Every structure is written in structure tokens, then in C-alpha cells.
C-alpha positions in Angstrom: 76.7 179.9 104.4 75.9 181.8 101.1 76.9 180.3 98.0 77.1 182.0 94.6 77.7 180.2 91.0 79.0 182.3 88.2 79.1 180.2 85.1 79.8 180.2 81.5 82.4 183.1 81.7 85.4 184.1 79.9 87.7 184.5 83.0 90.7 186.6 82.8 93.3 187.8 85.3 97.1 188.6 85.0 98.0 184.8 84.4 94.9 183.3 83.1 92.4 183.6 80.1 89.9 180.8 79.8 86.3 179.8 79.7 84.9 178.4 83.1 82.8 179.0 86.3 83.4 180.0 89.6 81.8 178.9 93.0 81.7 181.4 95.8 81.1 180.6 99.4 80.9 183.4 102.1 82.8 185.7 100.0 85.8 183.6 99.0 86.4 181.9 95.7 85.7 178.1 96.5 86.3 176.4 93.4 87.2 177.3 89.9 85.7 174.6 87.4 85.5 174.2 83.5 82.4 172.7 83.0 78.7 173.3 84.1 77.2 169.9 83.7 76.5 169.6 87.3 75.0 172.8 88.6 75.7 173.1 92.4 73.0 174.4 94.9 73.5 178.1 95.2 71.8 181.1 96.6 72.3 183.2 93.4 73.4 181.7 89.9 74.9 184.5 87.5 75.1 183.2 83.7 77.8 184.8 81.7 75.9 184.1 78.5 73.2 186.7 79.6 75.7 189.5 79.0 76.8 188.6 75.5 80.1 187.2 73.9 82.2 190.0 74.7 81.7 190.0 78.5 84.7 189.0 80.8 84.8 188.1 84.5 87.9 189.7 86.1 89.2 190.4 89.5 88.0 193.8 90.7 90.2 196.6 90.5 92.5 198.3 93.1 93.1 202.0 92.9 96.5 203.3 94.4 95.6 206.8 94.3 92.2 208.6 94.9 91.0 211.7 96.6 87.7 211.3 98.2 87.3 214.9 99.6 86.5 213.5 103.0 86.9 214.8 105.8 85.8 218.0 104.3 88.0 219.3 101.4 88.5 223.0 101.5 86.7 224.9 98.5 88.6 227.5 96.8 85.4 229.4 96.1 83.6 228.8 99.4 80.8 226.9 97.3 79.6 223.3 98.3 79.6 220.5 95.8 82.8 218.6 96.8 82.7 214.6 96.9 81.6 212.7 99.8 82.7 209.3 101.2 79.5 207.8 99.9 79.5 209.6 96.4 83.1 208.4 96.0 82.5 205.2 97.0 79.5 204.7 94.7 81.8 206.1 91.8 84.4 203.4 92.6 82.0 200.4 92.5 80.5 201.9 89.3 84.1 201.9 87.9 84.8 198.2 89.0 86.9 199.3 92.0 86.3 197.4 95.4 89.8 198.7 97.0 90.7 202.3 97.0 93.7 204.1 98.5 92.6 207.6 99.7 95.1 210.5 99.8 95.6 212.5 103.0 95.2 215.9 101.6 91.8 216.5 103.3 90.6 218.9 105.9 91.9 218.1 108.5 94.9 216.3 106.9 95.0 212.5 107.7 98.3 212.9 109.8 97.6 210.7 112.9 96.7 207.0 113.4 93.5 207.8 114.8 92.2 210.0 111.9 93.1 207.0 109.6 91.1 204.6 111.7 88.3 206.9 112.0 88.0 207.4 108.2 88.5 203.8 107.5 85.8 202.8 110.0 83.4 205.3 108.3 84.3 203.8 104.8 83.9 200.1 105.9 80.3 201.1 107.6 79.0 201.8 104.1 79.8 198.2 102.9 80.8 199.4 99.4 84.5 199.1 99.2 87.7 198.5 101.1 89.1 202.0 101.8 92.7 202.3 102.9 93.4 205.9 104.2 97.0 207.2 103.2 98.9 208.7 106.3 100.8 212.0 105.5 104.5 212.4 105.9 104.5 215.4 108.1 102.1 217.2 110.4 99.5 218.9 108.6 101.5 218.3 105.4 103.6 221.4 106.4 106.8 219.8 105.9 108.3 220.7 109.2 108.1 217.5 111.5 107.0 214.0 110.9 103.5 213.1 111.2 102.0 210.2 113.3 104.0 207.6 111.3 106.2 207.2 114.1 103.1 205.8 116.2 102.4 203.3 113.4 102.7 199.6 113.9 103.1 197.2 111.0 99.8 196.7 109.2 98.4 199.9 110.3 98.3 201.6 106.9 99.4 200.5 103.5 100.8 203.6 102.1 102.3 206.9 102.9 102.2 210.1 100.9 102.7 213.9 101.1 100.5 214.0 98.1 100.1 217.2 96.2 103.5 218.4 97.4 106.8 216.8 98.2 108.7 217.2 101.4 111.4 219.8 100.5 114.0 219.0 103.5 115.9 216.1 102.3 116.9 215.0 106.1 113.1 215.1 106.9 112.0 213.1 103.6 114.8 210.6 104.5 113.4 210.3 108.2 109.9 209.6 106.6 111.5 206.9 104.4 113.2 205.5 107.2 109.9 205.0 109.0 108.3 203.5 105.6 111.3 201.0 105.6 110.5 200.0 109.2 106.9 199.7 108.4 107.7 197.6 105.1 105.3 199.8 103.2 105.8 202.3 100.1 106.2 206.0 100.1 104.2 207.3 97.3 106.0 210.5 95.8 104.1 213.1 94.0 107.2 214.3 92.4 106.7 218.2 92.1 109.7 219.4 94.0 111.8 220.9 91.2 114.5 222.7 92.8 116.1 226.1 91.7 115.7 225.5 87.9 112.1 225.0 88.0 111.5 227.8 90.7 113.5 230.3 88.3 111.4 229.3 85.3 108.3 229.7 87.3 109.4 233.0 88.7 110.1 234.2 85.1 106.6 233.5 84.0 107.3 230.6 81.9 104.5 228.3 80.8 103.3 225.7 83.2 103.9 222.8 80.7 107.7 224.0 81.0 108.4 224.5 84.6 106.1 221.6 85.7 108.3 219.2 83.4 111.3 220.4 85.4 109.5 219.7 88.6 108.5 216.2 87.7 111.8 215.2 86.1 113.9 216.9 89.1 111.8 215.4 91.7 111.7 212.0 90.2 115.6 211.8 90.2 115.7 213.0 93.8 113.0 210.7 95.2 114.9 207.5 93.5 118.2 208.9 95.0 116.8 209.2 98.5 115.0 206.2 98.2 118.3 204.3 97.5 119.8 205.9 100.4 117.1 205.0 102.8 116.6 201.5 101.4 113.0 201.7 101.1 110.2 201.0 98.7 109.6 204.3 96.6 106.4 204.6 94.4 106.3 207.3 91.8 102.9 208.8 91.4 101.2 209.6 88.0 104.2 209.4 85.7 103.5 211.7 82.7 106.8 212.6 81.0 109.0 210.7 78.8 112.0 211.8 81.0 110.5 210.5 84.1 109.6 207.2 82.5 113.1 206.6 81.3 114.6 207.4 84.6 112.4 204.9 86.1 113.2 202.3 83.5 117.0 203.0 84.0 116.7 202.6 87.8 114.7 199.6 87.7 117.6 197.6 85.8 119.9 197.6 88.9 117.8 197.6 92.0 120.3 195.4 93.7 122.9 198.2 93.9 121.0 199.8 96.8 120.0 197.1 99.4 116.5 197.3 100.6 115.5 199.6 97.7 112.5 198.9 95.5 110.9 201.0 93.0 107.3 200.9 91.5 105.2 203.7 89.5 101.8 204.5 88.2 100.3 206.0 85.4 96.9 207.6 85.3 94.1 207.1 82.7 94.1 210.9 81.6 97.7 210.9 80.9 97.3 207.8 78.8 94.2 208.9 76.9 94.6 212.8 76.6 97.1 215.4 75.9 97.9 219.1 76.1 95.5 219.7 73.3 92.6 218.4 75.3 93.8 220.7 78.3 93.7 223.8 75.9 90.2 222.9 74.4 89.2 222.6 78.2 91.0 225.7 79.6 94.6 225.1 80.6 94.1 227.1 83.8 90.5 225.8 84.5 88.6 222.7 83.5 91.7 221.3 81.8 94.0 221.8 84.7 95.5 218.8 86.5 98.8 218.2 88.5 100.9 216.9 86.6 99.5 218.6 83.6 98.3 216.8 80.4 101.5 216.5 78.4 102.5 216.3 74.8 101.5 213.7 72.4 105.0 212.5 72.6 105.1 212.1 76.2 101.6 210.3 76.0 103.0 207.7 73.8 106.0 207.4 76.0 103.9 206.6 79.0 102.0 204.1 76.9 105.3 202.5 75.8 106.3 202.4 79.4 103.1 200.6 80.3 103.6 198.1 77.7 107.3 197.3 78.4 106.5 196.8 82.1 108.3 200.2 83.5 104.9 201.2 84.7 103.5 198.9 87.0 100.0 199.8 87.8 97.1 202.2 86.7 95.9 204.8 89.3 93.1 207.1 88.6 94.2 210.2 90.8 90.5 210.7 91.0 90.3 214.2 92.0 86.6 215.7 91.8 85.7 219.2 92.2 82.5 221.3 92.0 82.2 223.3 88.9 83.0 226.8 90.5 86.1 225.5 91.8 87.2 224.1 88.5 86.3 227.3 86.9 88.8 228.8 89.4 91.6 226.6 88.6 91.3 223.7 91.0 93.5 220.9 89.6 92.1 217.4 89.1 89.7 215.3 87.1 87.0 212.7 87.9 88.5 209.3 87.0 87.1 206.3 88.7 84.3 205.7 86.4 85.9 206.0 83.1 89.2 204.2 84.1 88.5 200.9 82.4 87.0 202.2 79.3 90.0 204.6 78.8 92.4 201.8 79.2 90.5 199.3 77.2 90.4 202.0 74.3 93.9 203.3 74.6 96.2 200.6 75.9 94.6 197.5 73.9 93.5 199.6 70.9 90.2 198.0 71.5 91.5 194.4 71.0 90.8 192.6 74.3 92.2 189.1 73.5 94.8 187.2 75.1 97.7 189.0 76.4 96.1 192.6 76.3 93.4 192.0 78.9 95.7 190.0 81.0 98.1 192.9 81.2 95.4 195.2 82.0 94.1 192.8 84.7 97.8 193.0 86.2 97.9 196.9 85.9 94.4 197.3 87.6 94.4 194.4 90.1 97.3 192.2 90.7 100.1 194.7 90.6 98.5 197.3 92.9 97.7 194.5 95.2 101.3 193.5 95.4 102.6 197.0 95.9 100.0 197.3 99.0 100.8 193.9 100.2 97.4 192.6 99.9 97.7 188.9 99.1 94.0 188.0 99.2 92.9 189.8 96.1 93.9 191.1 92.6 93.9 187.6 91.3 91.4 184.8 90.6 92.3 181.8 92.4 90.9 179.4 95.2 90.9 181.0 98.7 91.2 184.5 97.4 88.5 187.2 98.1 85.5 187.2 95.7 86.2 190.9 94.5 85.2 190.6 91.0 83.9 192.5 87.9 81.9 191.6 84.9 82.7 193.9 82.0 81.8 194.1 78.4 85.3 194.8 76.7 83.5 195.5 73.3 80.5 197.7 74.4 80.6 201.2 72.9 80.1 204.0 75.2 79.9 207.9 74.9 81.1 209.5 78.3 78.1 211.4 79.9 79.4 213.0 83.2 75.8 214.0 84.1 75.4 210.2 84.7 78.3 209.9 87.0 77.9 208.7 90.6 80.8 211.0 91.5 80.0 214.6 92.3 82.8 215.7 90.2 81.8 216.1 86.6 85.0 217.3 85.0 86.6 214.8 82.7 88.8 215.2 79.7 86.7 212.3 78.1 83.4 214.0 78.3 81.5 213.3 75.0 84.2 210.8 73.9 83.5 207.5 72.2 85.3 204.8 74.3 85.1 200.9 74.3 84.4 199.0 77.4 81.9 199.1 80.3 81.4 197.8 83.7 78.3 195.7 84.0 78.6 194.4 87.6 80.8 194.7 90.7 80.9 192.2 93.4 82.8 192.7 96.8 83.2 189.6 98.8 80.8 187.9 96.7 77.8 190.6 97.2 76.8 192.8 94.3 77.7 196.2 95.1 77.0 197.6 91.6 74.8 196.6 88.7 73.7 198.1 85.6 73.9 201.9 85.4 76.3 202.8 82.6 78.6 206.0 82.3 77.0 206.7 78.9 
């Protein structure tokens, strides 16, 4: 039996904020105690006082949306430099994440149970994170026929998605949603199928900011409508417009009107902390390109408001690393795992990390993602749960330096920016999987 004693910590999760200590046995939280007069025998003792007065002990983070580029992701330029399973897992634990959901748009596409199991086995063998592959909705993500989701049994995967595109055919999309309902798991919708209006604007050469807004808004409305017909759990990925946030807010007011239907959504750190001016600075069609695009300042503020009022349930990184040549050629996406916590502390709590602000952040990055995935053994600090934990300094000033990322993707809209909040240590099942190296 391996016992770890974490003492003298400010302990924060979605429901609690107190000073105390934890006893970990065999990777599980055994006891939560409020005094340390009697120090138990332990194989390892970690004293919170060593990390300063602004250190906190929280549940480790859960990412609903990441791209690990493994199996091999096709390079637009033919040059190497994409992420690997190992580099992405190292980036995850450096960012405080111990559970990560990986999207299916790899090469080959994760469209069968066997491919998902193989990827999970390889991820588990690294011993850094719990990796959960997503299964695509259609074979090879071509939108013609259902993928291997019909072969899935309950508990086989935790999320379905055609990430990077939507299923254009309503009948096929409804069939996929029917499988999700059978399995009791969410369908994550990328929301970029915009319909004739968006297609016409795109064909007319209108700016990406214009037609992509139509795409997101129209596709969000469509996903909600189809989800109601199917009676399944719809999860809207990376909400970025004020209109989409409002649609979700309104839809959540009367979920009982559609039996079996439920709705959740996520926002990314880059849509919380950056806007279209950052994209222009970086190059809108190169290093600043991401899907959906960085939006106006009004949209950014609307997303933050939706986070604060509970419309948005989770923070998801949409970690999407590319090599430098591919970014220069216009590949969309940013590296996000290692900066997510600092961005959220800085822009969601305004650097004030007392009481409700930090509890809310723990819900967004831990408890709520766990609920969406049906993982009842993590995301909170309670007896009997997994000792997936993170020690963070909520007041540490950091200047983001991508050259120090564990990820192979070095493109971040926050490069050079002064943020607040740093991961000190990450524990998975009571074992230290990250310690020390800062992002700045």
C-alpha cells in the first residue's frame, strides 16, 4: 500500500474552499482532515506551505476537446513537426490535465471500436493521463454512412463527434444521434454547417469572420433542433459568438419540452482571452487562424458572460498543434493545454481567486466535464474518488514562452503575454506526473 500525505493546503473544488489535508492510499482519496497535529505514516509527505500562500490544491483538470495528432495527422506542407501521443500527454500534465478526450480527425480516422481501443491502450501505456478517444459519427468522416458506432456497447467510448465538420445530411445526423441516445453519451457538435446563407457569403468572397459567424449560428440552431428530435445529449463545441451563446441559454430554459434531450456546451481559453485583433496581429489566414475564428471583443465579452451565468458548462482547450510551416500555410488551431489555467485565472476571475471565482473555475475545468462524460470518480475532492490533483499558484505572474512548451505546437495567441496562474505539480492517481517546469 502506498500512502501520500498532502498537508497544510488551501483545498478548492466546485463546492468547497477550506484549509486542510488529504491522505491518499493506492491512488484514492482516503481521508480529508482539517488538522495536522498527528501526522500519519506516509511514503511521501507534501507540505503546502512550501509553495507559498497563494498555492491551492484542486482536482486535476479534464479536457473535453483536444487534438493529439496521433495516429499520424496529415501535414499540409509535407513537413514533420506534428504532435505525438507522448508530447501531447506531457503537455497535458504540464497544464494540470489528467483526463483528455481526443478527437477522431486523425489519419486514419478513429471510426471503429478497434481503432479507439488501440489508441487508448497506447495512451494508457505512457502512464501520464487517462486518454479517451472520440469515435467519429461517419466512416472516414465522409458523411455518407455511419461509423462503427453501431458496434459500440455502453461504456465503450464517452463521446461521439465529427469534429472539424458537421454531418450535412439530417437523416444521417439523426441516426448518429440515435446511437448516442442508445449509448447514453453526448454528441459533440462542431457547428460549422451553415446552410445556403453561409455558402453564398463564402462564394461571394465575404470575409471569414462574416460567413463563419453564419455557419456557427445556423449550425448551433440545427444541432439543438435535431437533438430535440432525437432525444439525446447534444454538446456544443467551442462556442464563440454572442448569438450562439444566447441560443443555448434560451434552449436550456425548457429542456423538459423535448423528452430525453439535454444540452451542454464548452468555451475555449482562446475565445475567452483573445479576439479578432489578436488574429489580425498574428495573420488571420496563417498563424492567427483557428476554427471558429477569434471573434470581436463584444463576442468575447458575451462568451465570458455566458461562462459566469452558467450557460457555458465547461472550458475545453481545443488543443490543436501544428508545425510552423503548416501554420504559415494556414492550418487552423492553437496550442492550448499548457496555458489554459493561466488564461482562465487571468480573464475569468480577473486575477481574484478567492471564494466563488476559483470554485467556479474548478467546476468548469473539472466537475462539469466529468459529469458530461459520465465519470463519477474524478473532478471533485471527496473520499473515495481518484487522487487526480493539481497544485497551482493562483497569483504567480507568468510570461508565456512557447519555446518552453512540452507540446510540439508552438503557436499561441498568448505568446509573450503576461498572465497570472501557474501549475506547480500534477498528480494522477496519487502519482506525480508533472513537477516544476513552468510555461514561462
